[in-house]
C-alpha positions in Angstrom: 64.5 171.7 72.6 62.2 172.4 69.4 60.1 170.0 67.7 62.2 170.6 64.6 65.5 169.7 66.3 64.0 166.7 67.8 62.8 165.5 64.4 66.2 166.1 63.0 68.0 164.2 65.8 65.7 161.2 65.5 66.3 161.0 61.7 69.9 161.3 62.2 70.0 158.6 64.9 67.9 156.4 62.8 70.5 156.6 60.0 73.5 156.0 62.5 71.7 153.0 63.9 71.4 151.7 60.4 75.4 152.2 60.0 75.8 150.5 63.3 73.7 147.6 62.5 74.8 147.1 58.7 78.3 148.3 59.0 79.6 145.5 56.7 77.3 146.3 53.9 78.0 148.7 51.1 76.3 151.9 52.4 76.6 155.3 50.8 75.1 158.7 51.6 72.2 158.5 49.2 71.1 155.1 50.8 71.5 156.8 54.4 69.9 159.9 53.4 66.8 157.8 52.3 66.6 156.2 55.7 66.6 159.7 57.3 64.1 160.9 54.5 66.2 163.9 53.6 68.4 164.7 50.5 71.8 163.5 50.3 73.6 167.0 50.6 71.2 168.0 53.5 71.9 164.6 55.2 75.6 165.0 55.2 75.4 168.6 56.5 73.0 167.5 59.3 74.9 164.4 60.1 78.2 166.4 60.7 76.2 169.0 62.8 74.8 166.2 65.0 77.6 163.8 65.5 80.7 166.1 64.7 82.0 164.1 62.1 80.9 163.0 58.4 78.9 159.9 57.6 81.7 158.4 55.8 84.1 158.8 58.7 81.8 157.5 61.1 81.1 154.3 59.1 84.9 153.8 58.6 85.4 154.2 62.3 82.7 151.8 63.1 84.2 149.1 60.6 87.8 149.7 62.2 86.2 149.2 65.7 84.9 145.8 64.6 88.2 144.9 63.0 90.1 145.7 66.0 88.0 143.3 68.0 88.4 140.5 65.4 92.1 141.2 65.3 92.3 140.8 68.9 90.1 137.8 69.4 90.5 135.7 66.2 93.6 134.3 64.2 91.7 135.0 61.1 93.8 136.6 58.2 94.0 140.5 57.9 92.5 140.3 54.5 89.5 138.2 55.6 88.8 140.5 58.3 89.1 143.5 55.9 86.2 142.1 53.7 84.0 141.0 56.5 83.9 144.5 58.1 83.0 146.2 54.7 86.2 147.3 53.1 86.8 146.4 49.5 90.5 146.9 49.4 93.2 145.8 51.9 95.2 149.0 51.1 92.3 151.2 52.1 91.5 149.2 55.0 95.2 149.3 56.3 95.4 153.1 55.4 92.2 153.8 57.2 93.2 151.5 60.2 96.5 153.2 60.5 94.9 156.8 60.4 92.2 155.9 63.1 94.3 153.5 65.4 97.9 154.8 64.8 99.4 151.7 63.7 99.0 149.0 61.0 96.4 146.0 61.4 99.3 143.5 62.0 101.1 145.7 64.4 97.9 145.9 66.4 97.3 142.2 66.4 100.8 141.6 67.4 100.5 143.6 70.6 97.7 141.3 71.6 99.3 138.1 70.4 99.7 135.4 73.3 97.6 137.5 75.6 95.0 135.1 76.9 92.7 137.7 78.2 92.8 139.6 74.9 91.4 143.0 76.1 87.8 142.6 77.0 86.7 146.1 76.7 84.6 148.1 74.3 86.3 149.0 71.2 85.6 152.6 71.5 87.4 152.7 74.8 90.3 150.4 73.4 90.8 152.8 70.6 91.3 155.8 73.0 93.7 153.9 75.0 95.7 151.8 72.6 96.6 154.5 70.4 100.4 155.1 70.5 101.4 158.5 72.2 102.9 161.2 70.0 
């Protein structure tokens, strides 16, 4: 692997780590591009080339994964969880959650209600195996 590719990957990993760590904070492409020390347009192209999805989509998915965990393991209101994971609108949260998971946050929570062993697996695995078939 060339030095340029290693450098690019390191920069993209640094920005992805920032999203993983601060997913609930207001993050936008210009801020993430500054972390990677590249322009916004270049950052978006390189992030997609490196990880196979846009920075915005990655951040949404990380937020939904955290919301899934909170919905399974707490009785907190959906609106509170929505705000805690970084969404500003319950409508956007619900629409994004449904697009990624395949069902609404309330329906997802209802499937785990009363289950004392509330699915103790990583959210990324849970997303793949709890999505309705079809």
